[in-house]
C-alpha positions in Angstrom: 32.2 7.0 10.6 30.5 3.5 9.7 28.8 2.8 6.8 26.7 0.3 8.1 24.4 -0.2 5.3 27.5 -2.0 3.6 26.9 -4.2 6.8 22.6 -4.8 5.8 21.5 -8.8 5.3 18.9 -10.1 4.1 16.9 -10.8 7.1 13.2 -9.2 6.0 14.3 -4.9 6.7 11.6 -3.0 6.1 12.5 0.8 5.7 9.7 3.4 4.4 11.0 6.6 2.3 8.5 8.9 2.8 8.9 13.0 1.9 7.7 15.8 0.2 7.6 16.2 -4.0 11.0 16.4 -4.9 13.1 15.7 -1.7 15.1 12.8 -3.3 13.3 9.7 -2.5 13.7 8.0 -5.8 17.8 8.9 -6.1 18.2 7.5 -2.5 15.9 4.5 -3.6 17.7 3.7 -6.4 21.1 3.8 -4.7 20.4 1.4 -2.5 19.1 -1.0 -4.8 22.3 -0.2 -6.3 24.4 -1.2 -3.5 22.5 -3.5 -1.3 22.3 -7.2 -2.6 18.9 -8.5 -2.1 17.2 -5.5 -1.6 13.7 -5.0 -3.5 11.4 -2.0 -4.2 7.4 -2.4 -3.6 5.3 -0.6 -6.2 2.6 1.4 -5.0 -1.0 1.4 -6.4 -3.3 4.6 -7.2 -6.2 4.8 -8.8 -4.9 8.1 -10.8 -4.1 8.4 -13.9 -0.7 8.1 -14.7 2.0 11.5 -15.5 4.0 11.8 -18.6 6.9 9.6 -18.5 5.1 7.5 -15.4 4.8 3.7 -16.5 2.5 0.7 -14.8 4.2 -1.1 -12.8 7.4 0.9 -12.2 5.9 3.8 -11.4 2.8 2.9 -9.6 0.6 -0.1 -10.3 -2.6 2.3 -12.1 -6.1 0.9 -11.3 -9.2 1.4 -11.8 -11.3 1.7 -8.3 -13.7 -1.2 -8.9 -10.2 -3.1 -8.6 -8.4 -0.9 -5.7 -11.6 -1.6 -3.8 -11.5 -5.6 -4.7 -7.1 -5.3 -3.5 -9.0 -3.4 -0.2 -11.4 -6.8 0.1 -8.8 -9.3 -0.3 -6.6 -7.3 2.0 -3.9 -7.0 -0.4 -2.9 -3.5 0.9 -0.5 -2.9 3.8 -2.2 0.2 3.8 -3.9 2.7 2.0 -6.0 6.2 1.9 -8.3 8.1 0.0 -6.7 11.7 -1.2 -7.9 14.1 -3.7 -10.5 11.6 -4.7 -7.9 8.6 -5.6 -7.0 5.6 -3.6 -3.3 5.1 -3.0 -1.9 1.8 -1.3 
């Protein structure tokens, strides 16, 4: 079986990693970044408070609702949603 990930070149490939909490998304992304040159991770934004151990700009970009709404108006998110009274984008 070939390992296609070794043949990836920086041509603008977008990968979306999605899954429930605890599924291993972070581990998968970490391994991808370690193995594939020129890979970078988009940091999502939220208006919820940081959880223990979360760092602004690493795990999320923590924003006020006003900052988030201004960014929506400026077209700054590829996608966004309001979930349980908090914005995510």
